[in-house]
N, C-alpha and C positions, 0 to 999 in steps of 0.2 A: 689499828682495830688488832683487839689481843684476838683475833682466828674468828673462822666463822660460828656460826651460830648454830647448836645442833637443833632440830627437829623435838628432841625428848627433854632440851632444856627449853624449851617455849610450851611443852601440856602441863605441865605442874601446874604454873601457875594461871592456867586457863580453867581447873578446875576444882581449885582450891577457894574456899570462903577468904580472903582476903583484905580488910575493912581498910588497911591506905592503899590498897589499889581503889577499893569501893570511893572515899575522900577525893582522892587527885581524880578519877572516874567524873565525879558531881562537881569539882573544881573548874572542870576544862566545859561545860557548858553551862548556858543561859536559861533562865526562865528556872520556874517554882514545875512544874510539869516537865521537865528535863529532867531537872534533878530527882524526882520521884520515881520516873521513869528508868533512870540510872539507876539508884537503888537495887528499886524491884530487879530488875533483872539482871544487875551482878548478884544478886542473893541471890532467887531464884534458879540461876544459872548455874549450882554448886553440887555436888557430892552428897556432901554435908547436906542440905535440902533436902534430896531426894530421900538421904537416908529418914529425916524427919520426915516428910512424906509417908514415907513407907512404915515409919511407926505409929502417926495417924490414920491409918487407913487399915492398919492392923487392928487397931482399937473396936474398932465396929464389925469386925470379923466373925468375931462369934454367934454374933447377934444375929449374921447371914447363915450360920451352918446349923441355928436352930429351926430359923426359919424354911430351909429347903432350898434345893435345885435354884427355882428359879431366882428368890433373892442371891444364892451364890453366885451366879454368871450374872445379875444386874452388882452386886459386888465389884467384880473384876473389871467391869468392864465400867463403870460409871465411878469408883472409888479408886480402887490400886490403882487401873491404867491413867487414868486423867492424870490423878495429883501427880504419880511419882512416873511415870515416863514423860511429861511436862518438861521437868527438869531436868531428867537426862539426854532428853531431846537436846535440848540447849545447852548442856555441856559440849555431847556430838558435836554440834555447831559452831562452841568458843574450840574445841579441840582443831575439828577442821580445819577452822580460819587460821590459828596458830599455824598449823602444818603448813598450810598457805605461803603464808606469811615468812615462814622461813628457807621455804625453796624458793619463793620469790626472791628474796635476799642473797642465797648461794647461786642462782640464775644471774642476777644483778651484777654479784660478785668478777664470777668466771667472764661476765662479758665486758667485763672492766679490763681485767686479765689479755683476752683475747684482743683488745683494741688496742693497747697497751703494746702487743707485742706485733700487729699490724702497723704500727705508728710508722710512716714514710721515711723521717728522720734516726731513726732507729737503724744502725749497722748491723747487716746480716737478713735474711728472710727476704720480707717483701723487696726494701732498697735494694738488695743485690739484684733481685729482677727487673726489679723501674728500670734500674741503671744497663739491665741486657736489653730490654726494650727499649731505651734510648739510642742505646749503641748501636742497633739493628736497624731503627728508624733514618742514622745520618748516612748519607747515601756512603759507600766504598770504604764503610767502616765494616772492624774484623771484631767477630764476637768475642768479648770478652773470653779470656782463661775457666776453662767449667763449664760455661756455656751448652 
C-alpha cells in the first residue's frame, strides 16, 4: 500500500464532473433504469451542474424583479433554491460519504496495526504478559524477572 489515503484526496473526485467515472459507474449496474439513474445522479451531483442551474435560474431573475416583491420571493423559493440547492446538497452528501469512507479506511488500517501488535506469538508486549501469567499459575513457580 502506498500509504494512508487522506480525506482531502477523496473529496476532489466527489465534486468534479467525471465522464470516465460515470461510464465506470454505469458499467457496474444492470438495466436501463439503473444506468439512467446513475448518469443523472452522477451528473446532477456536481458543482458544475450547480453552476449551470444557477445560470439557468438567473435568466428569469429580471422578469421577477420587474413583476415585484411577491414574484422575487417566489423566484427565490421556487426557482433558484430548488434548482441550485438540489445539486449542492447532492455534492455535500458525496463529500460526506467520501470523508466517511476515508475515516473507515483509516480506522481499519489502525485496527490491523493494533491486532498485529497484540499477536500472541510476537515477542514483546502481550506475549511477555501471557508468559508471566502462565508462570504465576504454576504451583511453586517464581515470577519471571521484571514481573
